N, C-alpha and C positions, 0 to 999 in steps of 0.2 A: 250682511255687505252682500254685494252683489254679486251673485253665482258667478259671473265671468273673473272678476275680484280674485274671488277667495279661491278659487280653481287653478287661475296663476299662480295666487302662493304656495298653495298645494305641491302642485305640479313642480315646482321650484324649489320648494322647503325635499322631497324625495327625490329631485336628482342633487342635491348637491350634498344630502344625506349619503345617497349611493355612493357619491365620490368621494367617500371619508372627508366631509371636511367639516363635518358636525363633532365639538368635542364638550364633554361637560354638559351644563344647562342645554347646548344647541344638541348635543346629543338625545337627550329625554323628549326634548320637543319633534325631533325629527322620527325617533324611533314609534311616536304615539300616531304622527300624522301618517306615518309608511303603514303603520297596523290599520287605521280606519280607511286607508286608499284599499289594502291589498284586500281586505275582507271584503269592501264593496264591489270592487272591479274584478275580483278572483271569482265571480259568480258566472263571468260570459267571459265565452271565450273570445271577442273581441279585447273586454279588459284585462286579458290573461295575455294577450299576445301583445298591448301596451305595455304593459309590465315588463316583459319580456323584454322589447325592444329599447326601453330609456337603461337596463342594466349591460346591451351589447356592446361591444368595445373594438374600432371606436363606434360613440354612439352616431344612428343615422341623426341627421341633422332635422328632421321632422317629428322625432321620436317625442322630445317635449311640445311641441302645439298638438301631435292625435293626443297625448295624456292631459293637457289641459282639454280639449273640446267632450271627452269623453269627462272627465269630471265636472265640465259646467252643465253636461246632461242631468248627472246624478244628483249633486247642487240642488239645482233649479227643481228637479221632480220628488228629492225627499229631503224636506224638513227637517227628519231628524236626525239625518246622517249632515245636511249643512251645519247645524246647529253644533254636532259632534267635534265637526272638524274647521271649525270656527274658534273651538275654545281649544283645541292643537295647535290652533296656528298661533295665536295671539293668546297665551295663558296670563293673566290681569294681572298675578304677583309672581314677582323671580326674588329671589334670596342668596344672598352670597354669603361667604365667612369670614374671615376677621382681619383688622389693619386695611380699610378702604381712604383710597387716595381718587378722588372724586374731580373731574376734570369736565367741562361741557362741550357736546360735539350738538354741532349742528347737520339736522338730515332733510329736505326734502321744506325746507324753510320750518323745520319742528325742531324746537329743543330738546333735545336729550343728556340730559345731565346723567354721565354714567361712564366713563370709561374707567374701570373699579379694578383696583389692584385686591382682589379676596379682601372682604368686608364683613362688617355685622350691617347689612345696605338691604332695605326692603326697594323695588323697583317698581311703580306702579303706575299702568295708564289707566289716566284718566277718561278720555274720552278721543275715538275719531282714528286714532294711531296703531296702527297693526306694524309690530315687529319679528323676527326672527332672529333668535339670541344664541350666536358660539362662545361659549367662553375657555380660554386657552389659559395656560399654566398663569400666568402674567396678569392677562387683562383680560376684561369681558367687553366683545363687541357689538354693537347695538345696528341693525340695518332696520332699515322701512321701505319692505317692499308693496307697491302698488298703495302705499296706504293714502288718508287723508292727513293734511296738515291737523296735528295735535300736539300734544308733551306727554313728557314723561316727568313724575315729579321722584328726585330720590330723598329716602328719610331716614337719615342714620343715628336716629337715637331710639331704636329698638331696646327696649329694656329686659333683660334678663332675669327669668324670679331664681328661687332659692333650688329646683329643681332643673332646672338650665333649660327651660320653657321660655321661649321667645312669646313675651306677649305684646299687646297692641301699642301705638304710642299715644291715642286719642280716642277721644269715641265715635260712634259708630253715625256715620251720616249727619243729621242735624238735632240730633237728642242734646246735645249742648255739651258743657265741658263736667257737668259730675255725670253724664250716659245717663239722665231721666228722661226717659221715652216724651213726645208731646201729649201734654193731657188737654184734657176738658176740650173735645173735635164735639161737635155736632155731626150726628150719623146721619146723612141723608136717602133717608128709606124708602121706597114704597110700598104702602103697607096694603094687605089688600082684606077689605071686610073686616068684620071686629076683632080678630086678631090680634094679639099686644106686642106695642113696635119696641123694636130693638133700641138699644143706646151706645152710644159711643162712651168709651170708657179711654181709653188713651191707642195712640198711634206711636211707632217706630219707625224711621224713615231705615231704607237699607235693609229691615228688616225682615226674614226667611219664618214660615211656618215653623214655630216652635214645637219640645216637648216641654208636657209640664208636672212637672213634680213638686207636692209639700209647698206651696205657695210661694214655688219660684218659674219663672220660665227662661227653657233655655234656649236660644235662640242664634240660628247661626246667621250671620249676615254677607252681603256683597262686600265688603270689604276683608273678607277670607279671617274674619274674629266669630271664636262662639263670647255670647254674654251673657249672662246670671243678672235673671230683672226681678226683683220683690212684681207679684204681680199686685199688691193691693197697694203699697207705697211709691211704685214704677220706681224705682232705685235701681241703679245699675250694683250689683254684689262685687261680681269681678266680672275681667275677661280674659280669654285666652286665644292667642294669634296662631293660627293651624299655616305649614308650609306651604301649602297654594291656595285652594277655594274652593267654593260651593258649584257644582255642576249644575248644569240642566237634567232634572231626571223624567221629567214630565214628556209627553211628544207634543205639548204646545208649544210653541215657537217660542213663547216671549216669560218662558218662565225657568224657576231653579230648582238647586237640590232639596234633595229630601231631609227630612227633620232628623235631629240627634235622637239617642235614648239611653234614659236614666233606670237604671237598677241598681240596687243593691247599694245607693250611695253614690255610685261612678254612671257619668256621661259619657256618653259613645259619640264620637264622630267620625266621617270618614272624609276623604279632601281628593282634589284632582289632583296631588301630589303623590298619592299613590297609599297615603298613610292612613290607619286607623289608631285614629287618640283614646285615651281612657283620661279624662280628667275628674279629679275628685269633685264630686257635687259642692260641695260646702266652701274648699279653699281656693279650687279653681287652678292648680295645681297638677302639674302631668304623672301619672301614673306609669304607665309607659305607653308605648308607640311601636304599631306593627306593620312594617311594609309589606303588602301585598305583592303578589307575583306578577308585577305589570299593571298596565291600564291606571284607572282613575277608580276612586270610591264615589260613585254620584249616589246608589241606593242607600237607606236607611241602616244600619247595620240590625242584626236581632239577636236578643238576651234570651239562654234559656237553661236552666240550671246553672253551669259552671261554664258553660261555652258561650260566646257570643261569634254569630255566623256572619259575613259580609261578602259581600257578591263583587268585583269589579268587573269592569267596562270590558278586560278582555276578554271576559269569559270563564274566569278562576272563582270558586266560591272557595273562602276558608272558614275554617270553624278554628279559634281563638281563644285559650284559657283565661278567662275572665280574671285569675290573679295573676299569672307571671306575665302576661303579652303573648305567649309564646304557642305556635302552630298546633293544633293534634294533627289535624290531616286537610289537604284541599283536592279537590274535584275542577278539572279540566269541562267545564260543559262544549265546550271548541266552539263557540257562538258567541258573536259582542252582545252584551250588551245586556247580559240575565237579569231578571227581577230582584227584586230582598226577597232573598230565603222564607217560605213560612216553615215554621218548626210546630211539632203536635204530637203528642202522646210518641214520644224517642224517634220523628221523623223529621226528615227536613225533604220540603218539598220547593223544585225549584223550574221556576220557568223563566220563558227564553222564546226562542226560534226552532221550532219545529217539535222539540222534545219537552213534556212536560215530566220531569225526574224526582222521583223519590228514592234518599239514602238514608242509611244508618246516622241519626243523628250525631251518636257515640265514636261510631268507627270512621264514618263515611263512605260503609259498605252499599252498593246498590240492592234496592227492595223490587223497584220496578223500573221502567219507562216507559213511557203513553207516548206513541207518536200523533204527531198533531198536524199531518199533511203540510206540511212546508208554510204553517201558520204559525205566526207569533203569538208567544200568550203569557198572559200575566201569571203572576205566581196564588195560587190559589188561596182560598178559604178552605177553611174545613172544619166542617161542622156533622153531628151527626153520622159518622163511618162513611162522608161522601166531600169531596173536591168540587167547589168553585172556583171557575176560573174562566176570561173575558179572553176573546180571538180575534184577531185579524181575520175571520172566517165571515165576522157577519154574525156570529152565534155567540152567546152562552153557556159553555159546557160545563157537567157534570159525571164525575170520576168515581165511579169503588173507590175507594180509600185500600183496601186489601189487596184488587187484583189489578188495578190502574187499569179497568175498563172502563170505556162510559156507557153512563146507564141513558143519560137523556138529556136534550139540547134545547134551547131556546132561542128561536131568529128575533134578530134586530134585523133597521135597516141600512147596514153600515159596521163598520168596526165596532169592537166592545175591548178599551184595552188595559181595563182596568180592571184590579178586585174585587167581584161583587161582595155587597156588605148582608150577612145574614141574619135576623133580626125578626123573633116570633115565628116562626115559618116562613117570611116571606124574604125574598133576594130582590137588595134596591141594587141596581144600577145603572148607569149613563152609557149614551152609545153617541158614537159620532154622528148619527142619523137624526140629532137634536133632541131626542127622547129621553127622558129618564122612567126606567121602568121597575112597577113591583109585581113578581114574581111569585105565586103562591107553589111553593116546594114540593107540598104534596100531589096536587093537583097540575101541575104543571102548565096551570094556568095565568094568566095575568090578573093583577087586583084590577090596575088602572095601570096610564103611563101620561106622561105632562110634557110638551115643549118645552125644556128649560134654555136648549141650546147645544150644540156639540158640547159633549164632554170628555176628559181626556183621562180623568183621575176617579179614584175610588169615593164615593160619598160617605157621612158620617150621619148615621142615627142616635138619635138622644131624645128621647125626655119625648116621643111620638112627632119626633119632627125630624125630616131627612136634611142636612144640609150641602148641598151642590155647588163644587164653584167650577167656574168654565170663564170665556174671552167673554159670554153678556153680564157676569156678576154673578154677586154673591146670592143663592137662593134657601128659602126656607120652606119648605114644603111639607101639609098637614100626614101625616101618615093613614091616617084612616082614611080621608076625604080624594086625597091624590091634588088638593089643591092646593095651588101656591099663597103662603103666609105673606109674607116679604120678599123684596129683591133692592140689592144694596150693589149698584153697579159704577162703585169709582174706581178705575181699573180694570187689566184682563189678571184675574182670579184665575190660578193654575193648577192647584195641586189642593190636596184633600184637607181641611178644616180639623181644627184640634176643639174640642168641647168639655172644660174641667171647671168645676165649682161654679156652675152657670156664666161660664165667661167663653167665647165663640171665639179662637183666634186666626186668625185667615190673612194669607197674604197676596197680595195681589203685586203686577207690576204698572207702575204709575208712569211713566215714561219710556224713555229709552230699555234698553235688553238689563241695564245696571240700575235702572232707579226702582225698585222695589219698596213696600210701603208695610207693614206688618201691624192689624188691627186687631184690637182688642175690644171685641162688644160683650157688653151686658142685655145677657137673656131677659 
């Protein structure tokens, strides 16, 4: 969306929400937009003054224009903030309750099917329409603000599982009525030298990077569903609908949220509705749901022992019992968008803005905190007593995990926002300067570097190959020589690939922001 339009919508929503007009679904949207804008504008004196002016009674006539101007500048300058704000002002999917009566409303030449009397109803935006939703006790009112012509489709046939969890009414994307991903596609990779060529296995439209366990790929999709797909037959085993959707979590503007996690026969997946879902890996039925303390869940959960750890976009990290879904403790980082935690040897490490935290994994008590000098940092990779993390200050840093003190750092030419991967005494990581680095952790000297394009996510290292996903494509790089083996450039790859049983899984944006494809590639 254009920065000016997005800023205008957000400003109007804050204005309406501040006046007390939002209720139910409208309140949730207003709260999220208000949180994001206040966190962003509250950093400057000018922003704080604009926020205060918006709440004055009577409100000055120039207050809304001032807010819109400031937001336009912030959106244009910060793609991460723009992406988060766009998700907040037009959620893709909204769920209502029971006994729906559906009517037709036309706004801005867009057919919106849905003045709703609280029903088992999904309202899903297909493309081009932007809505603010305010839900009253009897009806849901839909308004398009500065939106382009588009359509909302009302689906009134959500089925209920035996546990009460809503399931999707149809297959994802173009996977077909049986839920089978597209098979037999030809992988057009550019192979360098005598390296073996990869082969296309199957692909899944709307699919995101999965978690893979015991011959099953657990795939989140852009239709707000979680699918279990047999990696051999490519058939869908089950589907589970989440209440919100999967959020962007990479700094790349065109990528989508983090994969689920599988542990102990359970799939754990976070959603934009702020819920952490625990789903039985075999049957697809819900075991429990944990509601976070506000915010959305864009990062992958982390399971260690009897606890699952999850970070919400409002800065609160929770430790949840895997058996009951009850919270054991939570910690407020007071920063927006903390990274997915790293858990190692009884300690939880949390990256984010300005501080790297180390907390006791069982109690949540502080072990130490490390000041990152106003930089945003990734959650670390912990190896041999050291924590390695990337930073927006253009360096890869190394911290002693006993004391929290920095031991050394390696400079790059631009921001390094993802966790490094340490294999065989070498740290592998990409940077926004366009280079992939291999750095010896003993000597602190580079083994090699290779230009692959700006990279915002962690790499994957398996069997002597580094796999890199970025906007220029999917790259396979030889560990020993640092030379490129092959490149696959069909789409924008923006988040860490997964390798299991000699199959590489990587998702790419292949059209608009909501058009994604998961590729399964035989290595």
